[in-house]
N, C-alpha and C positions, 0 to 999 in steps of 0.2 A: 750502405753501410761503407766506411772508413777503415784505411789501415793505423796506426798506429803504430810510430817508432820515436825510439830515445834517441836524445844527441847524447856525442860522445864526441872527450876530447878526442884530439891527437894522439896522444898516449892512451886512451883506453874506460877512460874516467865516463862516470855514468854519476851524476846527482837524481837521478829518480830512483833508479836501480838502487843505490844508496840508501835514498828514504824509506822505500818500499821495503827493503830485506831489515833496514832498520826497526822496525815497524813489526812488520810479520815477524820478529824474534820475538820482543817485548811484549808483543800482542797473546801469549802463553799466559802471560804474568800479570800482565800489568790491563784495569779495562781499557782506561782511558785509550792506551795502544790500540786496543784491539776492536774499538768505536772507529778510532783516526782508521785505521787497512782498510776495513771495510768500506769506511764510507770513500777514498780514495779510490779500492780497488773498481768501483762503484759508476762515479763518479768517471775515471779514463773509460768502461764501460759503452759509462751515457756517450760520452763521446765518437768514440769511438758505432753507434748504435745510430748518433743523429745529429752527431756533428755539432755545429756552434748556433743550432736552432734549440733551444733548454732554456732558455730565459736567463734575467743576471743571475737568480741563487747560483745556478753550477757556472754556467760561462759568465764574460764581459769581456770583451773588448773592450781595449788598452790606448794603445794606437797602433798606424799604419797596420802590420800584418801581426798587430803581439795579439795577444788571446790570454784570460787567467780563467783554469779550473778554481774551483774555490770549495775544495768538501773542507766543512767546519773551520778552524783558526789554519789552516793551511792554502799554498797559493801554489798553484803548478803553474807556471807561465809556457808558454804555445806555440805552432806557429802554423796556417796550410802551405802546406810543403807543394805540394802536383800531386796528378791523379788519384786524387781525393786521401790524400795524405796527412795528417798532422801529427810535426814532431814538439815531443814533449821534451821542455829546454831543460829548466832546474826547477826548482820547487824553494820555496820558505818560508818561516812561521812568519802570519797576518799580525802584527801589537801595534798598529795605526789603521787609521779611516781608511789613506788614501796610500794607496800602489806606492814603497820608497821608487823614489828618479830610478834609484844606483841598479834598481832590481829589472827594470824595465831596461838600463842600458847594459844589462851584463846581456842580458836575452836579447837583444838586439845583438853583440856582439857574437856570438852562439848563434843564431839564424846564418850572420854575412860566416861563421868560419864553417856551420855545415853543408851552407846553396854554397864556397870556394871548393870543397872536396867533393859533394855528392851531384852538384847540380847542375 
């Protein structure tokens, strides 16, 4: 079993929490949001239970230590920190076949910030 932590900026902002809260809020009146919310929560639980050994339908290695969680058309970028901890960095909506370079670079910057403050 692994630990899941959410990346927060130095100001305390958390992209993952905002994403999940937004879906949860819409879920009561929007079927698509309800499905996306349940799927995102389920995939985070899978990551907590099984780590990255879930296959490319659920997790995919991108580069260096950056991975993506793949619930539907959403992507949650994350990395393994230490002591069996995965840090969820940020979310984006998939619009192209390939993960945009800017999203990977953003994830690396967030990872470096996390390590400099927590590491």
